[in-house]
C-alpha positions as CSV (number, residue, x, y, z in Angstrom):
1,X,-17.7,1.0,5.0
2,X,-14.9,3.3,6.1
3,X,-14.2,5.2,2.9
4,X,-15.8,8.5,4.0
5,X,-14.0,8.6,7.4
6,X,-10.7,7.8,5.8
7,X,-11.2,10.6,3.3
8,X,-12.1,12.9,6.2
9,X,-9.0,11.9,8.2
10,X,-6.8,12.4,5.1
11,X,-8.2,15.8,4.4
12,X,-8.2,17.2,7.9
13,X,-4.8,15.8,8.8
14,X,-3.2,16.6,5.4
15,X,-2.0,13.0,5.2
16,X,-2.2,9.9,3.1
17,X,-4.6,7.2,4.4
18,X,-4.2,3.7,3.2
19,X,-7.3,1.6,4.1
20,X,-6.6,-2.2,4.0
21,X,-9.4,-4.5,2.8
22,X,-8.9,-7.8,4.5
23,X,-10.5,-11.2,4.3
24,X,-13.5,-11.5,6.6
25,X,-14.8,-14.3,8.9
26,X,-16.4,-16.7,8.9
27,X,-15.4,-17.5,5.3
28,X,-11.8,-16.7,6.2
29,X,-10.9,-17.5,9.8
30,X,-7.8,-16.5,11.7
31,X,-5.1,-15.7,10.7
32,X,-6.3,-14.6,7.2
33,X,-7.2,-11.0,8.2
34,X,-4.0,-10.6,10.2
35,X,-1.9,-11.9,7.4
36,X,-3.6,-9.5,4.9
37,X,-3.0,-6.5,7.2
38,X,0.6,-7.4,8.0
39,X,1.3,-8.0,4.3
40,X,-0.2,-4.7,3.3
41,X,1.6,-2.8,6.0
42,X,5.0,-4.4,5.2
43,X,4.5,-3.6,1.5
44,X,3.6,0.0,2.3
45,X,6.6,0.4,4.6
46,X,9.0,-1.1,2.0
47,X,7.7,1.4,-0.7
48,X,7.3,4.6,1.2
49,X,9.4,6.6,-1.2
50,X,7.0,5.6,-4.0
51,X,4.2,7.3,-2.1
52,X,6.4,10.3,-0.9
53,X,5.7,9.4,2.8
54,X,8.1,10.3,5.6
55,X,9.1,7.1,7.2
56,X,9.0,8.7,10.7
57,X,5.3,9.6,10.4
58,X,3.6,6.2,9.7
59,X,0.8,5.3,12.1
60,X,-1.6,2.3,12.0
61,X,-5.2,2.6,13.1
62,X,-8.2,0.4,13.4
63,X,-11.5,0.2,15.1
64,X,-13.2,-2.9,16.6
65,X,-11.7,-6.0,14.9
66,X,-9.5,-3.6,12.9
67,X,-8.1,-2.3,16.2
68,X,-7.1,-5.8,17.1
69,X,-5.4,-6.2,13.8
70,X,-3.6,-2.8,14.1
71,X,-2.3,-3.8,17.5
72,X,-1.2,-7.3,16.3
73,X,0.6,-5.7,13.3
74,X,2.2,-3.1,15.5
75,X,3.5,-5.8,17.9
76,X,4.8,-8.0,15.0
77,X,6.7,-5.1,13.4
78,X,8.0,-3.6,16.7
79,X,11.2,-5.8,16.6
80,X,11.9,-5.5,12.9
81,X,15.1,-3.6,12.0
82,X,14.7,-3.9,8.3
83,X,11.6,-1.6,8.2
84,X,10.8,1.9,9.4
85,X,9.4,1.9,12.9
86,X,5.8,2.8,13.3
87,X,5.2,6.1,15.0
88,X,2.1,5.1,16.7
89,X,-1.0,3.0,16.8
90,X,-4.5,4.3,17.2
91,X,-6.9,1.7,18.6
92,X,-10.6,2.6,18.6
93,X,-12.7,0.3,20.8
94,X,-10.4,-2.6,19.9
95,X,-11.1,-6.2,20.7
96,X,-7.9,-7.1,22.6
97,X,-8.7,-9.8,25.1
98,X,-10.8,-12.9,24.9
99,X,-9.9,-14.5,28.3
100,X,-12.8,-13.1,30.2
101,X,-16.0,-11.6,28.8
102,X,-17.2,-10.9,32.3
103,X,-14.8,-8.1,33.2
104,X,-16.4,-4.8,34.3
105,X,-16.2,-3.2,30.9
106,X,-18.1,-6.0,29.3
107,X,-20.7,-5.9,32.1
108,X,-21.1,-2.1,32.0
109,X,-21.5,-2.1,28.2
110,X,-23.3,-5.5,27.8
111,X,-26.4,-3.7,26.4
112,X,-24.8,-0.9,24.5
113,X,-25.6,-1.0,20.7
114,X,-24.1,-1.9,18.3
115,X,-21.8,-4.4,19.8
116,X,-23.6,-6.2,22.6
117,X,-21.5,-8.5,24.7
118,X,-23.0,-11.7,23.2
119,X,-22.4,-10.3,19.7
120,X,-18.8,-9.5,20.5
121,X,-18.3,-13.1,21.6
122,X,-20.1,-14.4,18.5
123,X,-17.9,-12.4,16.1
124,X,-14.8,-13.3,18.0
125,X,-15.6,-17.0,17.7
126,X,-16.4,-16.5,14.0
127,X,-13.0,-14.9,13.5
128,X,-10.9,-17.4,15.5
129,X,-12.6,-20.7,14.7
130,X,-15.2,-20.1,12.1
131,X,-18.1,-21.3,14.2
132,X,-19.9,-20.4,17.4
133,X,-20.5,-23.9,18.9
134,X,-19.0,-23.0,22.3
135,X,-20.6,-19.5,22.6
136,X,-22.1,-20.2,26.0
137,X,-18.9,-21.6,27.4
138,X,-17.0,-18.5,26.4
139,X,-19.7,-16.2,27.9
140,X,-19.4,-18.1,31.1
141,X,-15.6,-18.1,31.0
142,X,-15.2,-21.8,31.1
143,X,-13.2,-21.8,27.8
144,X,-10.0,-20.8,29.8
145,X,-8.3,-23.5,31.9
146,X,-8.0,-22.5,35.6
147,X,-4.2,-22.5,35.5
148,X,-4.2,-20.1,32.5
149,X,-6.7,-17.8,34.3
150,X,-4.5,-17.8,37.4
151,X,-1.4,-17.1,35.3
152,X,-2.9,-14.1,33.6
153,X,-4.9,-12.8,36.5
154,X,-2.5,-9.9,37.1
155,X,-3.4,-8.5,33.6
156,X,-6.9,-9.7,33.2
157,X,-9.0,-9.4,36.3
158,X,-11.7,-7.1,37.7
159,X,-9.2,-5.8,40.2
C-alpha cells in the first residue's frame, strides 16, 4: 500500500527507503508488529555499510499504526550504545495514546474519514488484544482505572 509513496520519497530526497512489512492484527496481536519493526531496524542499523548508508542520516517514519511503531522503535533504540543513533523520527498521524479517546482531538476529528474515532478504537483493540469485546468501555474511558487516570492526567487531559 505504501510502495509508490516510498518510491517518491526516495527519488525526491535522493535517499534509500526501506519499507518494513510487519505482521498485522488481528491474526498477529501485539507485540508482533513491534517486534518485526524493531528486528528490521536493528538489522538495517547493523548492516549500514552493506547498503552504503551514512550512519548519521538514518530516520524512521510511519503513519497511523506505523507511526506508533516508529515511535516505539525509536524509544527502544534511544539508549542503545551498540548501534548508530537514529537521526530523527517522522510520525504522520500516529496512534500514540489509548488512555482517553475523548480528548479534544478525538472529539474534533470523530467524523473525519478515513479513521473515525470508533474505527480507531476498533483497530487499536484488534492490535492489542485481538478482539473488540470491550469497545464501548474504551470509548467511554472506563478501561482506565481512576488512579491511573489521575497519575497521567498531567500528560493526557483536555487541559
